[in-house]
N, C-alpha and C positions, 0 to 999 in steps of 0.2 A: 546536326549533332556532332559530326566529325570535325567540322570547322571550329565549333565551340570548344571541343576537346583540345584541339591543337592550340587554340588561342590561350586557353588556361595553362597548358603545358609550356607555351612560349613565355608567358608571364612569370611562371615559376622559375624558368631558366634565368631570366633577367634578374629576378629578385635574388638569386643565389650566385650572382656573377663573381663574387669574391671568395668562392669556396676554395678549400685547400687544393692546389693543383696536383695532377698526376704527371710525372715527368717522363716515364719510359713506357713503351708498349711493345708487345711481342708480335712479330709479323705473322706468326702462325695462326692467330685467331682474330678474325674480324668479319664483319657482315653477319656471319653466323656465330662467330665467337670472337670477342674482343678482350684481350688480356693485358691489364696493366702490370708492368714488371716491378712494381714496388716490392713484391714478395719473391723476387726472382730466386734468391738463395734456397727457398723452400720448394721450388719447382724442380721437376726431374728433367727439364729440358737441357740439352747440351749447349755449349757456347755457340756452336755452329748454327743453332736454330734461332738465334736472336740477332736483331739488328738494333743498335742504339742510335738514336736520331737526335739532332740538335733541337728539333721542335717536336711537340706532341702531335702525332698524326695517327690515324687509324687506317690500316691497310687491309685490303680484301684478302681473306684467307685463301691460300692455294687450294684449289679444288682437288688437287691430286693427293691431299693428305689421306683420304680414304679411297683414292681412285688410282692406285698404282697400276701401271700397264695401259692406261687409257691415254688418248691423245687430247690435250687441252690447249687451245690457242688463246693467248692473252692479247687483247687489243687495248692499248693504254691511251691516256689522254693525248699524248703527242701524235699517235696514229689517227685519232679521231678529229684532231684540231682542224685540219683542212676541210673537213666535211661538216663544220658547224653550219646549222641552218638547213641541212639536208636530211632526208629520212635514212634510217639505218639500212634499209633495203639497198640503197645506192652504194653504200660503203661495202657491204657484204658481196654485192654483185661485182664490183669493180676491183676490190683489193684482196679477195680470198678465192679459194677453190670451190666455194659453195655456189649453188645455182638456185635462183629464185624465179618462180613463175610469175612474171609481171604482165598485167593486163593493159599496160600503158604507163606513161610517166605519171606518177602520183596516184595511180590506180592500185587495186588490191595486189599485194605481193606476198606470196607464200613460199616458205623455205622448204627445200627438199635436201635431206642429208643421207648420203650413202644409198641413194636409190629408193628411199622410202617416200611415203606420201607427206603432204603438208601437215596432216594431223598426227604424224609420228614424231614430232619434235615439240618439246616443252620449253616455254619461255618463263624465266623468273625475273622479277623486279625486286631487288633487295631481299631475296630469299622467298618472295611470295609468288606462287604460280599464277600466271595471268592469261593462260589460254582460255578462249571462250568455251564454256561448257556446252553450248548448243552447237557450235561449229567444230569444236575440238582443235582449233588452231589459232594463230596470232597473225594479224596483218602487219607486216614489217614496213609498209609504206606510211604508217601513221606513228612510228616510233622515232622521235627526233634525236639525232645524234647528239645535239647540244644538251640533252637532258641527262646524260650519263658520263661518269668519270672513267668507266672501264666496262668493256664487254668481254666476257669469257665464253668461248665456244667449246663444248664438250662433244667430241666426235664419237659416235657409236652408242650402243645401248647403255642406258643409265637408270633403268627402272629401279634397281635395288637402292640407288642413291637418291633418286628424285621422285619416284612414284609413276603414276600413269602418264602416258604419251611419249615417254623418253625411249622409244624404240630406235629411232635414227640418231638422236642426239639431244642436246640441251643448250640453250643460250641464256646466259646470266647477264642482266643489266644491273650494274652496281653503282651506287653513289657512296663516296667515302668522306666522312667529315674531317676537316683539318682544324686543329687547335692551335692557338697562339698566333693567328694571322692578322688580327685587328680588323679594320674596315677595308672592304674592297668592292669596287664596282666594275663590272665588265659589260661592254656593249658590243654586240656583233650584228653585222648587216651583210646581206648577200643579195646582189642583183644579177639577173641573168636573162637569157633569151626567152622569148615567148611569155613575157610578162611575169617572170619569177622575181619576187621580192620578199625576202625573209629577214626577220629581225628577232633578236633575243636580248633581254636585259637581265643581268644577274647582280644581286647584292648579297654580300656575305659579311658576317661579323663573327669573330671567334676570339676567345682568350684561352687560358689554359684549362678552363673548366667547361665552357659551353661552346657550341658551334652551331651557327644558324646560317642557312643559305636559301634565298628566294630566287626563283627564275620565272620569267614571263616570256612567252614566245608567240610569234605570229608568222605564219607562212602563207604565201599566196602565189598562185601561178595560173595564167590563162590557158596554158598548154595549147595555144593556137598554132601549132607547128605545121609546116607543109608536109604532105605525104602523097604517095602515088596511089590513086584510086584504082585498084586492080579490077573492080567490078564494072568499070565503064570501058567502052571501046577507045582504044588509044591510050589507056591508063593515064589520064591527065593528072597533073599536080594540083591538089586542092589543099585547103587549110582545115585543120581539125576544129570543129565548131562546138563540141560538147565535152570538154575535158577540164573545165575549170576546177581548181582545188583551193579551198580556204581552210586554214587550221589555226586554232588558238590553244594555248595551254598555260597552266600554272603549276609549278612544282615548289614544294617547301620541305626542306630537310632540317631536322633538329637533333642535337645530341647533347647529353649532359653527363659529365663525370660526377656523380653524386658524392662519392668518396673513393678510397682506394679499393673497395670491394664491390661497388655497384655502379652500373652505368645504364642509362636509358636513352634510346634513340627512336625517332619517329620520322615518317615521311608521308606526304600526301601528294597526289598527282591527279589533276583534272585536265582532260583533253577533249576537244570538240573538233570534228572535221566535217566539212560540207563538200560534197563532190558531185560534179556532173559526170555521170559514168560514160566513159569513152565507148562509143559503139564499135562493133566490128566493121571492117571495111565493107562498104556496100549497104550499110544500114543507116537509117536516119533517126533512130530512137533517141529520146531525150530523157533517159532515166536519171534520177538523182538519188543520192544516198547520204545519210547523216549518221555519223558515229559519235557517240559521247561516252566517255569512260571516266570513272572515278575510282582511284585506288589509294588505299591507306594501309600503312603497316606500322606496328609498334613493337619494339624489342626491349626486353629487360635482361640484363646480364648480372649474375652474381659470381664473383671470383673467389673461390675457396682454395684450400691447399691442394694443388694438383688437380683441381676440378673447376669446371665452368658450367654453371647452370644458365640456360637460356629459355625464356618464355616469350612466345611470339603470338600476336593477334593481328588479324588483317581483314580487309574487306575489299572486294572488287565488284563494281557495277558496270555492266556494259549495256548500252542502248543502241540499237541499230534500227533506223527508220528508212525504208526503201519506198520511194515514190509516194511519200506522205501517208499512204493508207496502210502499209505493212509495218507494224511496230513490234519490235522484239526486245524484251528486257530480260536480263539474267543477273542474279546476285550470287556472290560466293562469300561465305563467312568462314574465316579460318581461326583456329586456336591450336597452338602447338607448344611443345616443350621438349627439351633434350638435355642430357648430361654428357659432357665431354670430359673424360677422365684419363689422366696419364697414370696408368698403373705402375709402370716403371720406365726407365729410359728407353726400353725396347718395345714397349707395348702401349698403344693408345686404344681406347674404346669409347664409343658413343652410342647411347641408347635414347630413343625418342618416340614420341607419339604425336600424331596430327589428326585433328578432326575438321572435316569440311562439311558445311551445310549449303546446299545449292537450291535456288528457286529459279524457275523460269516462267515468264509470262509472255508467250510468243503469239504470233499471228494466228496459229491454228491449234494451240494447245497450252495447257498450264501443267507444270510438273514441279516436283521437289524431290530431293534425295539427300541422304546423309552418308558420309564416307568416314571410315575410321581406319587409320593405318599405323602399324607398329614397325619400327626399323631398328636395326642393330648394325653398327659398323666397327671394324677392328683393323688396325694396322700393326705389323710386326717387323722388327729389324733384327733377325737372329744373328747376323753378322754385319759388319760395317758396309759391305758392298751389296747386300741383298735385302730387299724389302718386299713384303706381301700385304695385301689388303683383302678382307673378306666382308661382304655386305649382305644383309638379309632384310627382306621387307615383305609384309603381308597387309593387303588392303581388303576391307570388306565394305560393300556398298549395297544398301537396301536388302540386307540378308544374303547377298551373293558374295562368294569368295572369289576375288581375283586370283590369277595364278600366283603361287608362291614364287618370290623373285629373289634368287641368290646371284651373287657375282663374286668372281675371284680374279685378282690381278697380282702381277709380280714384276719387279724390276731388278736387273743385275748389272752393276757397274763393271762391265767386262774388263775394261782397261782404262787406267787414268794416270796421268802424270801432271807436271806443272803447266803444260800448254794444251793438252787435249784429253778428251774422254770419249768412250763408247758405252752407251747405255742400251741394253737389250730389254725390251718391254713386251709383255703379253698379258692378255686378259680374256676371260670367258664370262658371259653374262646372259641372264634371261631378263626379258622385259615384257611389258604388256600395255594395252590401251583399253580403258573402259569405254564401251560404246557411248557416243554423245547423246545428249538429250534429243536432238533431232532424229538420230538413228532409232531411238526407242519409242518416241512419243509423237512424232510428226503425224498430222491428220490431213489426208489419209496416207497410210502406208507404213507408219512406224512399227517397229518390231520389238516388243518388250522382252522377247525371249532370246535376243542376241547374246552370244558369248563374248567375252573379252578377246581381242586380238592378242596374240602372244608370239614371242620370238626367242630364238637362241642365236647367240653370236659369239665370235671369237676373233681375236686380232693378234698380230705379232709385229713388232716394229723395232727399228734401230735408230738411235739418235747419236749424232756425232757432233762434237763441239771442239773447235780449235781456236785458241786465243793466244796471240803472241805480239808483243809490242802494240802497234796501232792497227793490227789486223784481227778481225773477228769473223769467224766462219761457223755457221750452224746449219746442219741439214738433218732431216728426219724422213724416214720412209716407213710406211705402215701398210700391211696387207690385212684385209678383213674378209670375213665370210659371215653371212647371216641368213637365217631362214625364218620367214614370217608366216604364221598359220592363222586360220580363221579371219583372214583379211576381209573386211566388210565392204561390199559393193552393192549399189542400188540397181535392181533389175525390174523390168516390166512385170506387172502382176495384174492382169486384166486392164482396167481403165486407169490405173495409177502405178507408180513405182514403189518398190519396197526393198529394204536392205536385208542382205543375208550374209552369213559367214560362209563364204564359198571359195575364196581365192587363197592359193598358196604361192608365195613368191620367194625365190632364192636370190640373194644379193651377194655380190662379191666385188672386190676392187682393190685399187692401189692408190695411196695418197703420198705425195712427195712435197716437202717444204724446204725452202732454201732462204737463207738470210746471210748476206756478206757485207761487211763494211771495212773500209780502208781509209786511214787518216794520213794525208800528206801535208804536213804543216797546217796551213789554214784551210786546206781543201779536205773535204770528206766525201768519199764516193760510196754509194750503196747499190746493191743488187739484191732483189728479193723475188721469190717466185713460188707459185703453187700449181700443182698438177693433180687432177683427180680423174681416175678411171673407174667408172661405176657401171656394173652390169646388174640390172634388176629384171630377172626373167620370170615371167608368169609360168606356173606349173600346172594350171588347170584350165579346161574348157568349161564354159558355163552352159553350153547347149551343143546340140549336134552340129549346128552350122558355125559354131564359134571357131575362129582360127587364131586365137590369141595365145594358145599354149606354145611355150618355147620362144615367145617374142618379148622384146624389151618393153617395159611399161611406157605409156605415153608421157611425153614432155619430161623425159629423164635422159639428158644427154650422156652418152657413154664417156665422152671426153670433155674436160674443161681445163684450160691452161690460162694462167695469169702471171704476169711478170712486170716488175717496175725497176727502172734505173733512176737514181737520185744523185744530185750533186749539191753540195753545200760549201759556201765560202763566206765566212763571217756572218753577216746578217742576211745574205742572199741564199736562196735555195731554189732548185727547179727539179722537175721530175718528168719522166715519160713512162706511161703505163699502158699495157695492152692486155686484153682478155680475148681468148678464142673459145667459142662454144661450139661443140660438135652438133651433128644433125639430131633433131628430135622428131619422134613420130607423133602424129596428131591423133592416132586411133590405136586400139589394142591389136589390130591385125598388122600393124606396121606397114601399111600400103601408102597412105598419105604421110608425107614427111616435110619438115622445114629444113632448108639448107643451113649448113654451118655459117657462122659469121665471126668476124674479128674486128674489134673496136680498139681505137687508139685515143688516149687522152694525154694532154701535156699541160703543165702549169708552172708558174713562177711565184715566189713569195719573198717579201722583204719585211724583216723585223726592225722595229725602231724604238728608241727610248728618247723621251723629251723631259728634261729637267729632273730626272731621277725618280719622279713619281708617276709620270704618264708613259705608258708603253703600249705596244700593239703590233699588229702585222697587217700588211696590205698584199693581196694576192689576186692573180688572174689565172683563168683556166679555160682551155678549149676541150670540149668533149666531142667524141666521135670525129676526130680530126680529119679523116678522109671522107666524111659525109657518106658513110656506108648505109645502104638501104637494107634493113633487116627486120625480122619479127622474132620476138621471144616466144609468143604464142600465136597460133594461126589466125590471120586476119586482124591482128591487133597492131596497129601502126605504132612505130617508135620514131622519135625525132632524129633528124640528121645532125649536121654540125651545129653546135651551139656553144655559147660563151657564158661565163659567169665571173663576177668580180666580188671580192669579199674584203671587208674592213673590220678588224677587231681592235677594240680599245680597252685597256685596263687602267684603272685609276686606284 
């Protein structure tokens, strides 16, 4: 039905290919709000809020429009380019201060932000939440980097902005349509050690009214890397035998400028992944897992005087089959609408509603539930250098009221001249997480009386930017504190396990970001870095013999550091990247621990153009340069030194 809908929609777009074009767009509204500036004189936006472009393009809205005081990292197309054909998990692990719990290369990878659990982060695809309602999280190992134009990472609590799960943060995967580009074909291929061979083909067509882009990708890896078998005498070197990964996917994006006041966009994404689950060292299990996902979103925008109406509908289906016999299906149906209104040049407000209907047909139970949420966002600019945002959200699920969720943020441009500025940022927020379907309905052990997890958090930060001639310097430091209550954990209950709201955790830490570039004639030098200090301390004992109170949560490194040096000259570029991850504890009592590790990667790239129409780049990369023996999770082997080569062609 969804494929038929998109086919009809695509036919309508082609039939209307000669419609009156829209020439200018406003950068402040896209993905969630897209604004054609045909009526710019009637808008209350200032000149500094708009960017006039030679081509019609649609840009992703800055998430900080209603998130003053929060830290948001923007990862653009250029940043993602060298990771085409790889999962998003690898980019986030190698190039940011974030830590992902990886069960092996190509295996399940879950994100932890600011010391929270994997289920305390929400992931959006083009504004559609895609966390699994049964597991409450997203597997970053099956999100292909080549499927997105931009990734936005919101650090810290965002419940008032995004809803459930956003206790630790949120990740937004965005695609932006480009208008006026004509026909274009892109082919990308990546070859690497241990049988890795990934391909992607993309075809796009656009004029000034319609934009269409189709992607097909296939990824394969044997993952037969050598590892040290710690379970055998003498710890011999053996090869991994059960780690093969196959992945296929199709993505289709469409956008149509109906006229100067209306726009329609839609996207569909089908993904299938077959994996042989890598066993722990010392085990010879041959488990297999198949993931199949279908996601569809439709947006309609109406542009009025000082107002933008947005209606959104979406569907997410997740199927997980484990060892053939265990089949788990969930469906999520979304319908939402909001009004973004610029009341005057100093006050913007947005009001919205979202309804979600969830069904689950899992191995041990069947369940369904309905969720309704109302939200209200405001931003204020009382004076030029001072900005505030206030957000409110209330969610109701199956007659239960989730915690009322407010947030407040502010930014003060303390000092600014022609070459540098200092921006002081602060925010306070409440967030929550609705218990997952598994938490409430799993048989045996599910607990339907669970309460929502809830948190309070605050942060303060300083951003410094210096730009002079060919020198660009940016740094940002953020200190945060968070308290999470009603944390759900599964405990023994007779012959089975059952979840309870029992744990309280206090989180605190420091984040530092640095980005420096210097141009010397044809040479461009770059230095970037991230440092994250996270303390996630359990405040409760669950039994008399429990020794976890006052201890760091398992698999939550207190320290992570990442840095990269890059050099560019003409069409050639190279980089040297390193990441260091501190010790992780394997259990709540902090007795068993994994040693810190540091990895180095380096690569080179050459861009070329042939005949004016054909262009591309050719690259080579060495990962784990010094062949470090390490584990991200206990007894989960990781590969040593390995190589990859990539070729991208654009016609």
